[in-house]
C-alpha positions as CSV (number, residue, x, y, z in Angstrom):
1,M,-30.1,31.5,41.1
2,R,-29.8,32.4,37.6
3,H,-31.1,33.9,35.0
4,L,-32.7,31.5,31.6
5,S,-31.1,33.3,28.3
6,N,-33.6,33.6,25.6
7,K,-32.0,30.9,23.8
8,E,-32.7,29.0,27.2
9,I,-36.0,30.2,27.1
10,K,-37.5,29.3,23.5
11,S,-35.7,25.9,24.4
12,L,-37.7,25.1,27.1
13,I,-41.4,26.2,25.7
14,E,-40.5,23.7,23.4
15,L,-40.1,21.1,26.1
16,I,-44.0,22.1,27.6
17,P,-46.9,21.6,27.2
18,K,-48.7,24.5,25.3
19,S,-51.1,25.5,28.1
20,Y,-48.3,26.4,29.7
21,S,-47.7,30.1,27.9
22,L,-45.0,31.7,28.7
23,D,-44.5,36.0,28.5
24,K,-40.5,36.7,27.8
25,R,-41.9,39.4,30.7
26,D,-41.7,36.6,33.1
27,E,-38.5,36.5,34.8
28,I,-37.4,33.5,33.9
29,V,-34.5,31.6,36.9
30,E,-32.8,28.8,37.7
31,K,-32.0,27.4,40.9
32,D,-31.8,23.8,42.6
33,R,-32.6,22.6,39.1
34,I,-36.0,24.2,39.9
35,I,-36.9,26.2,37.0
36,Y,-39.2,29.5,38.4
37,R,-41.6,31.4,36.8
38,N,-42.0,35.2,38.4
39,S,-40.8,33.1,42.0
40,E,-43.4,30.4,41.8
41,K,-42.2,26.8,41.1
42,L,-43.4,25.5,37.9
43,F,-40.7,22.8,36.2
44,I,-38.2,20.4,37.5
45,I,-34.7,19.8,35.3
46,L,-34.4,16.4,35.2
47,E,-31.8,16.7,32.2
48,K,-29.2,19.2,31.2
49,N,-26.2,19.4,28.5
50,K,-24.2,21.8,28.9
51,K,-26.4,24.7,26.6
52,E,-29.3,23.9,27.2
53,I,-32.2,21.8,28.8
54,T,-33.4,18.8,27.4
55,K,-36.4,17.2,29.1
56,V,-38.4,18.7,32.8
57,I,-41.7,17.5,34.5
58,P,-44.3,19.9,36.4
59,H,-43.9,20.9,39.5
60,L,-46.7,19.9,41.7
61,K,-47.2,23.1,42.9
62,N,-48.3,24.9,40.6
63,L,-49.4,22.3,37.8
64,V,-50.9,22.8,34.8
65,E,-53.0,19.4,34.1
66,E,-54.1,20.0,30.1
67,G,-51.7,17.9,28.3
68,F,-50.7,15.6,30.8
69,K,-53.0,12.1,30.8
70,S,-53.0,10.4,33.7
71,V,-52.9,7.5,36.4
72,Y,-55.7,6.9,39.3
73,V,-54.5,4.7,42.2
74,D,-56.5,3.2,45.1
75,H,-56.1,4.7,48.8
76,G,-54.1,1.8,49.5
77,A,-51.1,3.2,46.7
78,I,-51.3,6.6,47.8
79,P,-48.6,6.7,51.0
80,F,-46.5,4.2,49.2
81,I,-46.0,7.0,47.0
82,I,-45.3,9.7,48.6
83,K,-42.5,7.5,50.8
84,G,-41.1,8.3,46.7
85,A,-41.7,4.6,45.8
86,D,-42.4,3.6,42.5
87,L,-46.3,3.0,41.6
88,M,-46.7,-0.9,41.0
89,R,-49.6,-2.4,38.9
90,P,-51.9,-3.8,40.9
91,G,-52.3,-0.1,42.5
92,I,-53.9,1.6,39.2
93,Q,-57.5,1.5,39.8
94,K,-57.9,3.9,35.9
95,I,-55.8,3.9,33.4
96,E,-55.6,7.1,30.9
97,D,-54.1,5.8,27.0
98,F,-50.7,7.5,26.9
99,S,-47.2,6.2,25.2
100,K,-44.4,4.3,26.9
101,D,-42.1,7.2,28.7
102,E,-44.7,9.3,28.6
103,I,-44.4,11.7,31.1
104,I,-48.3,11.1,32.7
105,L,-50.6,12.2,36.6
106,I,-50.9,9.5,39.4
107,K,-54.3,10.3,40.4
108,D,-55.7,9.9,44.6
109,E,-59.2,7.6,42.7
110,E,-61.1,9.5,45.0
111,H,-60.8,13.4,45.6
112,K,-59.1,13.1,41.3
113,K,-56.2,15.3,42.8
114,T,-52.6,15.2,41.6
115,I,-49.9,13.4,44.5
116,A,-47.0,12.4,42.1
117,V,-45.6,12.6,38.3
118,G,-44.1,9.8,36.1
119,R,-42.5,8.7,34.2
120,A,-44.6,5.0,32.1
121,L,-42.9,1.8,31.9
122,F,-45.3,0.8,29.5
123,S,-48.0,2.2,27.4
124,S,-51.8,2.4,28.2
125,E,-52.7,-0.8,26.6
126,E,-49.5,-3.0,27.5
127,M,-50.4,-1.2,31.5
128,T,-53.9,-2.8,31.6
129,E,-52.9,-6.0,30.4
130,Q,-49.6,-5.9,32.9
131,K,-51.0,-8.0,36.7
132,K,-47.9,-6.6,38.9
133,G,-44.6,-5.4,38.7
134,I,-43.6,-1.3,38.3
135,S,-45.7,0.5,35.9
136,V,-44.7,3.8,36.6
137,K,-42.0,5.2,37.7
138,V,-42.4,8.4,40.0
139,L,-39.5,11.5,39.6
140,H,-41.9,13.6,41.9
141,F,-44.4,13.5,44.7
142,L,-45.7,16.0,47.3
143,G,-43.3,16.4,49.7
144,D,-40.2,15.5,48.1
145,E,-37.2,17.4,48.3
146,F,-38.6,19.9,45.3
147,Y,-41.6,20.2,47.1
């Protein structure tokens, strides 16, 4: 476990949505690519260079959904996603407005619960027109190594 420096915390604040409020009194540490705030899992580090964290995604345990767009999937897609499969277009039932490569939430259409976090491989407009194939690269899901 390693405490993040003030410089690392400052760069982290620039990477995350404003809805995640980090306070200088919070204990911010990193362990095994997971960033903790006061012992709660908060983010997963996707990319890091020698001196700073360059890309993070929210952790599902303490997810603040504000600031993230979503896609909603049917019941048939859920078992595949929670085993680590990428999201295929036929499983998507509803698409919010987002850009290509944006980090988005994957939600159960029926219960509106977030089951995974992924990167959109297409913009929402392109995804709407898409008929088959992978639409979202799943990066973190319920029950994975980070959960």
